[in-house]
C-alpha positions as CSV (number, residue, x, y, z in Angstrom):
1,X,-56.1,-52.7,36.1
2,X,-54.5,-52.6,32.9
3,X,-52.7,-48.8,31.5
4,X,-53.4,-47.8,27.7
5,X,-49.9,-46.7,26.4
6,X,-51.0,-45.0,23.6
7,X,-47.1,-44.2,22.0
8,X,-46.2,-47.5,21.2
9,X,-46.9,-47.8,17.0
10,X,-46.4,-50.8,14.7
11,X,-44.8,-50.9,11.5
12,X,-45.2,-51.9,8.4
13,X,-42.4,-51.6,5.9
14,X,-44.1,-52.3,2.0
15,X,-41.5,-54.5,-0.2
16,X,-41.3,-55.4,-3.6
17,X,-42.1,-58.6,-2.3
18,X,-45.7,-57.8,-0.6
19,X,-43.5,-58.8,2.1
20,X,-43.4,-56.6,5.2
21,X,-41.4,-55.9,8.2
22,X,-43.1,-54.8,11.5
23,X,-41.1,-53.1,14.4
24,X,-43.1,-51.8,17.2
25,X,-41.5,-48.7,19.1
26,X,-42.2,-45.7,21.3
27,X,-42.6,-42.9,19.5
28,X,-40.2,-40.4,19.8
29,X,-37.0,-42.8,19.5
30,X,-39.2,-44.5,16.9
31,X,-39.3,-40.8,14.6
32,X,-36.0,-40.3,15.5
33,X,-35.2,-43.5,13.6
34,X,-37.4,-43.0,10.6
35,X,-35.1,-39.9,10.5
36,X,-31.8,-41.1,9.3
37,X,-33.8,-43.8,6.5
38,X,-36.5,-40.9,5.2
39,X,-35.7,-37.4,5.5
40,X,-38.4,-36.1,4.8
41,X,-40.6,-37.1,8.8
42,X,-39.7,-34.0,10.3
43,X,-40.9,-34.9,14.2
44,X,-42.9,-37.0,16.2
45,X,-45.8,-33.7,15.6
46,X,-45.6,-35.2,12.2
47,X,-46.6,-38.0,13.6
48,X,-49.2,-36.9,17.0
49,X,-51.4,-35.1,14.6
50,X,-52.1,-38.0,11.7
51,X,-52.6,-40.1,15.6
52,X,-55.0,-37.3,16.6
53,X,-57.3,-37.8,13.5
54,X,-56.9,-41.5,12.5
55,X,-55.9,-45.2,14.0
56,X,-53.0,-45.8,10.6
57,X,-51.3,-44.0,7.8
58,X,-49.6,-44.6,5.2
59,X,-46.8,-42.3,4.7
60,X,-44.6,-41.7,1.1
61,X,-41.0,-40.9,1.9
62,X,-40.9,-38.3,-2.3
63,X,-37.4,-39.3,-2.9
64,X,-36.9,-43.1,-2.8
65,X,-41.0,-43.7,-3.4
66,X,-40.7,-46.4,-0.7
67,X,-44.6,-46.4,1.0
68,X,-45.0,-46.3,4.5
69,X,-48.6,-48.1,6.4
70,X,-47.8,-46.6,10.6
71,X,-51.1,-48.0,13.0
72,X,-51.5,-46.0,15.9
73,X,-51.7,-50.0,18.7
74,X,-52.4,-50.1,22.4
75,X,-49.6,-51.8,24.5
76,X,-51.2,-53.1,27.7
77,X,-49.4,-53.0,30.4
78,X,-49.8,-54.5,34.4
């Protein structure tokens, strides 16, 4: 039996040449990491509220203008 863990997200960081860096990590740890990069990301609740409604959403840092696409993925655990 596989258990789906929905606390895993994939982050695509948009960079100028169109390449994407994909990172998969636990949501809580990820939010802590992102806070050091983007001060406009406040809390885990910010992501939880978006992921209740959508499988992905866009975020733009208001200071740097850097755009992120956050996509919720399901990771199978055996």
